[in-house]
N, C-alpha and C positions, 0 to 999 in steps of 0.2 A: 558835796564832796569835802573829804578832809584832805586838802592839798598839804602834802607833807614837808613841802619847802618853804612855805609862805612865812614860817617863823623866823627863817634867816634873813637879818639884816643885811641887805647888800652894802658892801663897801664902794662899789664902784660901777660904771655902767656895764661892765662885763660880767659883774657878778648878777646885775639884775636881769641882763640877758639870760645868763644861766640859770637863774630861778624860772624863768618865763619857758624856757626850753624843758627844763626837768619836770614842770608842771603840765605841760602840753604833752610830753610822752606818758605821764602819770594817766592824763584823762583819756588817752586813746587805750591803753593797757586796764584800767580798770572798767572801762565801758564794755569790755569782752569778756570780764571775769566775774561772776558773781559771788563767789568766794572772797574777792577782795572788798566787795560793797558790803558784804555781810560783816567782815572785819571793821570796817569803818563805822558801821553802825554798833558795834559791840563797844568798841574804845568810847564812841560818843556817848552810849548809853551811861558807861561808869565814869563819864567826866575825865577821861585819860587824853593823852597826848600821843599822836602817830608822828615819828620821824623816821625817816628813810636813812637804813643803814648803808647800802650799797644796792647798786644796779648793775645788772649781769647782761653781757652782750657776747653773740658768738659770731665767727668768721672761719673762710675757708682761706689758707696761706695758699699762694699762686705767684707765680713768677711773672706771666706775661698773659693780660695784663697783670700789674703787681697789685697784690690783695693780701690781705691777712688783717692782723691785730691793729696795723696802723691805719686801716680803712676807716676805723671807728675813732682810735686815739687820738689822732691829730685833730679832729673837730674840737674834742674837748682839751687837748694841749693849748688850743688857741684860747681858751677861756679860764686857764690858770691850773689846769691838772699835770701832775708829773708822776712818772712811775715810782712805785714803792715797794715793788715785790715781784719775783719771778716764781712761776712753777711750772712743774713737769709732769705729765702723766702719761707714761709710755704704755700702760695697758690699754689706753684709749687713744693714743697718738695725737695727745693734744697737749699744748704749751698755753700759759696764760699771764698776765699780767696785771697786777691791781695798782690803780691810780688813785692818788688824794691831790685834794686841791689846796692850795695856800690857805683857803679859809677852813678850818677844820670842822667847821658845822656842815659844810657841804657834803653829801654822799660820798662814798666811796664807789668807785667803777671796777668792776671784773671782767677782763675783755680776755675771750679765748680765742683759740684757732687750731683748726685741723690740719695736722701737717701731712698734707697730702702725698708727698714724696714717699711716705711709708705705705701707701694703699696699693692694692694689687693693679694690675694693667687695666682691668675692666672699670674698677671704682674710680681709677685717676681718669681714664677716658671721659667718663660721665662728668668728673668736674671741669675738664678740658672744655668739653661741649658746653656746659654751662656758663664758664667763665668766658668765652668767646663773645658772649651777648652782653657782657659786664659794662654797665654805662659809664661814661667816662667820670674819673675820680673828681671831687671837689676842688676847683682851682684855688690859687692864693687870694684871688679876690674876694672868696666868700669867708676864709680863714681871717684876712686883715679886715673884713667889714662884714661880720655874719649877719645872715637873712634868716628870722625864725621859721619863716615857711620853708624856706631852702634845707634848713637844718632838719626839720621835722619830716619833710619829705625823704630825707636820706635815710631816716630809719622806718617810717612808714611803708614806703615803696620798694617793692623787691627791685635789685639793681640789675636782675637780668630777665628775660622772658621766661613765662611759667614753664617749668620743666616737663616733660612726659614722665607719665606715671611709673612706666618701666625703668627710667634714670634714677627715680628717687627709691624705688624697691632695691634697686641694684646696689646702690650706695648705701641703704639703710641695712643691709646684710654684713657691711664691715664696720659702719658707723652711723650709728642712730644720731649722733649730734652732727655728723655731715648732711643727712637726709634732712634735718631739722633746718639746717641754714638754706639748704636748696629750696624749700619751700617758703620760708619766712624772711630771708634774706638778713637785713641787719637789724629787724625790729628787736624790742626789748624781750629778753628770757625771762628774765624776773626782776621785781622790785623787791625790797625788804625790808621789814618792820623793825626798828629797834625795841626790843622788849624793854630795856632800860629806861627808854623814854616815857612809858606808859602812865608813870607817877601816880598809878592807883591799886589797892592792895588787890584788888579783883583778878588783875593782870600783872602781877609784880615779878612773876618770873615766867620762863617757857612753858614749865607743866602747866600751869595755871592758864596761860594764854591757850595752848593745845587744847586743853580739855574745854574752854570756854568756846573755842571754835566748833570742837566737835558736838557740843551740846547745841549749837546753832544749825547743825546739819552739814557742816563743811568736812568733807573727807580728807584726812591729813596721812602724811607719810607715817609710816607704822613705827620707826624709831626715831629718837632724839639723838643728834650728832654731837657726841662731847659728854663726858660724865660730868655728874655735879662737881661744882667747884672748879672746872677748867676754865681757860680763858675766853673760849668762844663755844658756844652751843648753838646749834641751829636745828631747826625743823622746816617744814613746807607743806602747803597744800599738796594733793597730786595734781597733775598736769590736766589742764582743760583739753578738750578734743574738739577743735573745729573745722570747718569745711575750709580747704585751701584750694587754690586754682592750680590747675595741670594743664598741659597742653591739650588734653582731650577735654577737659571739663573741672570737675572738681572732685576731691576726695576727702575723707576725714583725716587729720592728722594730729598730733599732739600739737599744742600752742604752747602756752607760759603756765607757770605756776607763780605761788604767792609765799615768800619765805620768811621766817622769822629768826631772828639772832638775837642772842644774849651776851654781853659783853661785861661781865661782873668789874667792878673797880677793886682792884687788889693792890696792897701796899708794894711799893718799889723797894725792894730789898736794900739798895744803896741810900736812898733818900727818905723812905717812910712814907713818902706822898701817894695817895691814892691814884692809881692810872689804871686806863683800860687798853688791853691787846687790840691792837687796830688792823692786824693784819689777817690772813687766812691760814688754815690748816690743810696741807695737799690732800690728805685720806678723806676729811669730811666732804672738801669740794667734789672729790672722785665720786662719792655717795650721791651727792646731790645733782651730777650731771646725768644720772640715771632715770631722775624723776621724768624726762621727758621720752623715755624708752616708750616706743609704740608697742602694746600688746604684751609688755611686761618684759621684752627682752633687755637684758643687760648685756653691758661688754665686759 
């Protein structure tokens, strides 16, 4: 396994814990996604390096019990992250915040929430029934003295009982994002390889990396988001479809995908120094949300 965070030298105990957490999340994620393991083998075969650009999470905004972006962000804020940018996706009823760590080598986080107050009454009722079973939020004790097992459970274990299939389908008609959260909770939505970190000619840009993955039998998104020469270019695998638990048993649903991000170094017009864009573009992110649409439906 190419642990994508082990090359980061921790500067204190909090960073050491964070690296263990990120690698724990990675280990669970890669075990469920064969395309990720093919990517690892590809990078290793070419003598390249794998670093994680960012991790994405999804949430449902709700008032009582209180939930939303902070259901995830506060766990990471306790480990040195802070908000760096805000994004709105009105057509999808979503808002997002991206977070950066005080150590710039740590991956960025992109955390989104469904604005449930914009849903129809039937869809909002589904969310209400779900949130009524939400477990208690992490307490101050966990944030002040983090436990790796407790942190990993927060993401791996759905925070409410398995939803009825009919509720998933009702919510999916208005928000495939919301239906995804209903069945997966706070699990990782995707990790992202930094193409700029590869350090080998065979995978030196996003076109070459996409082509190499396709040659390995990995099904990729049809388009690359972002024109050549732009500050951020992105693509991804298609989303895996896995069995998920429902109140009645199991059903197939989209799970996660694996993203590629290229952030070319460009001269700062004022200083002339080479810099990389460390934010996100809303239009590109909006298209990537659709990767988990079940059955090809887009919002």
